[in-house]
Backbone as a ProteinNet text record, in pm:
[ID]
protein_1_A
[PRIMARY]
MQLTPGDLRTSCAATSTTPGSGRCRAGDLTRDAVSASLTLGLAQFSDFHTYGVWWQPGSSAAPASGFVRFYINGQPFFEVNDAALVARSSTWGSTPARTVPREPMHIVM
[TERTIARY]
619.6	595.6	457.9	385.7	212.7	235.5	193.5	168.4	45.3	40.5	-90.4	-101	-188.8	-205.6	-108.1	-80.3	-1	164.8	208.3	342.3	383.4	306.4	340.8	208.6	235.4	104.6	88.7	-54.2	-125.3	-266	-285.3	-405.8	-369.3	-463	-449.6	-600.2	-597	-737.9	-747.5	-668.5	-677.6	-702.9	-793.8	-845	-833.1	-829.1	-855.4	-893.3	-976.6	-1003.4	-936.1	-831.9	-779.9	-627.9	-631.5	-468.3	-396.5	-269.6	-146.2	-146	-257.1	-280.4	-183.4	-139.8	-17.9	-64.6	-223.4	-286.5	-385.2	-320.1	-392.8	-528.6	-609.1	-747	-761.9	-866.7	-873.6	-890	-840	-813.1	-710	-704.7	-569	-458.1	-336.6	-234.9	-183.6	-212.3	-157.6	-257.3	-397.8	-487.6	-422.7	-362.1	-305.5	-166.2	-131.9	10.8	-19.4	53.4	69.1	213.5	282.1	402.4	450.6	555.2	621.8	742.9	797.9	956.2	990.6	1072.6	1119.2	1289	1321.7	1466.1	1509.2	1590.5	1629.1	1745.5	1774.3	1853	1992.7	2099.9	2236.9	2230.1	2120.4	2106.9	2036.1	1971.1	1916.1	2023.3	2143.9	2272.7	2377.9	2327.2	2467	2398.5	2281.2	2290	2175.9	2142.1	2046.7	1889.4	1812.7	1639.8	1590.5	1459.7	1365.8	1241	1232.5	1124.8	1009.4	880.1	769.2	689.5	550.5	444.2	346.6	192.9	94.2	-15.4	-28	-131	-260.8	-367.8	-527.5	-598	-636.5	-706.5	-867.1	-919.9	-1082.9	-1151.1	-1287.9	-1361.9	-1451.8	-1530.4	-1669	-1770	-1747.2	-1879.1	-1800.4	-1684	-1658.2	-1533.7	-1562.2	-1429.4	-1354.5	-1410.3	-1296.6	-1224.8	-1187.5	-1148.2	-1015.4	-946.4	-803.3	-687.9	-578.2	-461	-331	-240.2	-97.5	-1.7	29.7	106	239	346.7	502	556.1	623.4	685	851.2	888.5	1056.7	1072.5	1110.8	1130	999.6	915	802	693.9	708.1	678.1	603.9	490.9	434.5	495	522.6	558.8	521.8	444.9	380.8	262.5	157.9	21.1	-20	-84.9	-173.2	-290.3	-412.2	-546.3	-639.9	-760	-808.4	-875.8	-893.1	-946.9	-832.2	-689.7	-593.3	-588.7	-673.9	-659	-765.2	-836.7	-948.5	-898.3	-979	-943.8	-892.3	-765.4	-700	-687	-685.7	-671.9	-607.1	-520.3	-440.3	-385	-307.9	-244	-150	-108.3	-36.1	-107.3	-244	-288.3	-395	-424.2	-525	-500.9	-540.7	-524.7	-657.4	-695	-826.2	-845.7	-959.3	-1000.4	-926.2	-835.2	-813	-832	-797.1	-809.7	-685.9	-687.2	-554.1	-573.5	-479.8	-495.2	-539.8	-615	-670.3	-577.7	-505.5	-426.3	-284.2	-183.2	-60.2	11.6	116.4	197.9	360.6	401.3	591.3	600.1	719.3	739.6	881.6	947.4	1064	1126	1234	1300.4	1446.4
741.1	777.6	735.1	814.8	778.5	798.1	723.5	687.1	725.1	806.4	838.6	800.2	747.2	715.6	769	885.2	964.6	894.1	826.4	808.6	690.9	584.2	463.6	376.2	304	194	156.8	201.4	134.2	37.3	10	-67.5	-189.9	-243.4	-399.6	-446.9	-526.9	-541.6	-707.9	-792.5	-921.5	-929.5	-1017.2	-1023.6	-1191.9	-1186.4	-1358.4	-1322.2	-1421.1	-1436.5	-1529.9	-1603.6	-1731.8	-1684.2	-1678.3	-1696	-1792.7	-1687.7	-1746.1	-1758.2	-1710.5	-1758.2	-1628.9	-1524.9	-1480.3	-1343.9	-1328.5	-1248	-1167.6	-997.8	-915	-885.6	-834.8	-786.6	-655.7	-646.9	-543.5	-394.1	-321.6	-213.3	-109.5	-14.3	29.8	-46.9	-73.6	-148	-98	47.5	75.7	104.7	37.6	74.8	-12.8	-107.6	-197.3	-155.9	-58.9	23.5	128.6	99.1	191.3	196.4	326.1	339	441	437.9	561.7	570.6	668.6	637.8	727.1	703	743.7	771.9	873.7	886.6	865.8	817.2	738.3	822.3	852.3	929.2	831	873.3	802.4	729.9	728.3	674.4	515.9	533.9	381.4	307.6	358	235.7	212.5	287.3	232.1	119.4	60.6	-35	-144.1	-247.2	-325.6	-262.2	-274.8	-268.7	-374.5	-375.4	-479.8	-377.1	-428.4	-355.8	-464.8	-396	-490.7	-417.4	-500.9	-457.4	-503.4	-447.4	-517.6	-494.7	-571.2	-564.9	-612.5	-521	-569.6	-530.1	-624	-571.6	-534.2	-501.1	-465.2	-594	-617.4	-723.4	-690.9	-785.5	-788.3	-733.8	-723.2	-649.5	-523.7	-483.9	-320.7	-329.2	-302.5	-289.7	-171.1	-56	52.4	41.8	-65.1	-59.8	-123.7	-123.3	-207.4	-111.3	-126.9	-56.8	-126	-75.6	-128.6	-51.3	-83.2	-18.5	-48.9	26.2	-6.9	35.8	-52.5	-24.9	-28.1	40.7	14.2	-10.6	-118.9	-148.8	-142.7	-229.9	-235	-119.4	18.4	145.4	179.1	196.7	238.3	367.7	380.8	506.6	544.5	487.1	503.2	418.9	470.1	387.1	454.3	346.8	373.3	331.8	383.3	351.5	358.6	304.6	306.4	459.2	528.1	672.5	711.6	683.7	817.5	763.7	652.1	598.5	658.8	763.6	814.4	854.4	886.5	939.6	1087.8	1085.1	1247.7	1276.9	1407.9	1452.3	1594.6	1616.2	1747.8	1772.1	1846.4	1898.3	1803.1	1716.8	1595.8	1484.4	1460.9	1367.5	1349.2	1179.7	1133.3	993	957.3	820.9	794.7	686.3	655.7	592.8	574.7	531.5	395.1	369	202	158.3	61.8	11	-51.1	-85.2	-172.7	-311.4	-350.3	-481.4	-579.2	-690.5	-786.9	-906.6	-913.4	-1002.3	-1010.2	-1105.6	-1098.9	-1025.9	-959.7	-859.5	-904.7	-802.8	-792.9	-666.9	-656.2	-526.3	-527.2	-432.4	-388.2	-297.1	-337.2	-222.4	-219.4
-220.1	-370.2	-417.9	-472.3	-481.1	-635	-744.2	-873.2	-927.8	-1019.7	-1083.7	-1214.3	-1289.1	-1404.2	-1532.7	-1528.2	-1618.8	-1614.5	-1480.1	-1452.2	-1554.4	-1558.7	-1627.2	-1705.9	-1770.5	-1812.3	-1710.9	-1683.6	-1564.2	-1593.2	-1701	-1738.5	-1797.2	-1738.2	-1808.4	-1865.2	-1931.2	-2047.3	-1969.4	-1955.2	-1920.9	-1750.5	-1735.3	-1617.8	-1567.2	-1403.9	-1381.8	-1217.2	-1162.3	-1017.5	-981.2	-1029.3	-1002.1	-941.3	-797.9	-727.1	-820.7	-819.6	-913.6	-1047.9	-1131.1	-1275.4	-1340.4	-1261	-1333.4	-1444.9	-1426.4	-1484.1	-1393.4	-1445.9	-1335.8	-1371.3	-1273.9	-1309	-1382.5	-1446.9	-1534.1	-1422	-1516.2	-1422.1	-1378.9	-1311.5	-1270.5	-1201.7	-1258.1	-1195	-1050.1	-1031.3	-893.5	-835.4	-795.6	-702.7	-542.4	-601.3	-463.3	-428.3	-491.5	-448.6	-327.7	-210.5	-100.5	-81.5	-59.9	-19.1	76.7	126.8	183.4	208.5	283.9	284.9	406	477.7	601.9	599.7	659.3	655.3	809.5	824.4	930.1	1002.1	1111.1	1186.1	1203.2	1237.8	1256.4	1377.3	1498.7	1577.4	1548	1419.9	1373.4	1351.1	1315.7	1254.8	1412.7	1479.6	1600.6	1689.7	1676.1	1755.9	1666.1	1720.9	1642.7	1663.7	1590.6	1621.8	1562.6	1596.7	1535.7	1507	1394.5	1262.8	1279.7	1261.9	1242.6	1160.2	1118.9	1039.2	1105.3	1121.9	1134.3	1022.2	936.3	821.4	841.3	853.6	885.1	774.1	691.7	581.2	631.2	579.3	575.4	603.7	652.6	600.8	542.2	490.6	432.8	489.6	601.9	681.3	720	740.3	745.4	632.8	501.6	414.6	438	506.8	517.7	641.5	692.6	826.6	840.4	707.6	701	708.7	760.8	790.1	797	745.7	764.5	850.9	951.4	1069.3	1079.5	1077.5	1118.5	1239.4	1286.4	1407.9	1392.9	1509.8	1518.2	1664.3	1723.7	1866.5	1948	1885	1947.8	1949.2	1911.5	1885.9	1765.3	1760.7	1619.5	1571.5	1440.9	1390.9	1285.9	1213.8	1063.4	1044.7	999.8	952.2	832	783.5	643.4	678.4	655.1	681.8	541.5	535.4	421.6	450	522.5	530.6	450.8	462.7	365.8	234.2	209.1	67.4	-51.9	-5	-82.9	-227.1	-359.3	-456.6	-454.3	-541.3	-501.7	-648.8	-664.1	-843.9	-796.1	-905.3	-891.4	-1048	-1077.6	-1197.5	-1244	-1175.6	-1206.4	-1259.4	-1226.7	-1239.8	-1154	-1150.6	-1036.6	-977.7	-887.9	-809.1	-765.4	-814	-750	-594.8	-554.8	-438	-403.2	-316.1	-282.3	-131.6	-101.3	8.9	38	152.6	207.3	172.6	68.9	-18.5	113.5	58.1	125.6	95.8	-33.8	-45.2	15.4	56.5	115.4	30.2	62.2	-5.8	31.1	-26.7	-25.9	66.5	150	206.8	161.9	117.3	73.3	124.5	198.8	315.7	271.7
[MASK]
+++++++++++++++++++++++++++++++++++++++++++++++++++++++++++++++++++++++++++++++++++++++++++++++++++++++++++++

């Protein structure tokens, strides 16, 4: 699912650079949101499997080098990198350019 600014209230006037302050930074709240969905076949439910994620944020020297890679049973099956997170616009709205988040995050499975 990809959110665009018209989908919900996505602006934030308050800002803070202090981690854990509970205040968002000013700007578009969906900039750090990256999502995907995968339909699993019946074979995925007949046995135990190992799911994994490798999160590599971009560095200050190479900010566009980040990625999030997902694995099933040690095999990569999906990756989102900074090159895929460029700005996009359509008749439905627009999504600004983003980078792979540098802050630790949660993954909902």
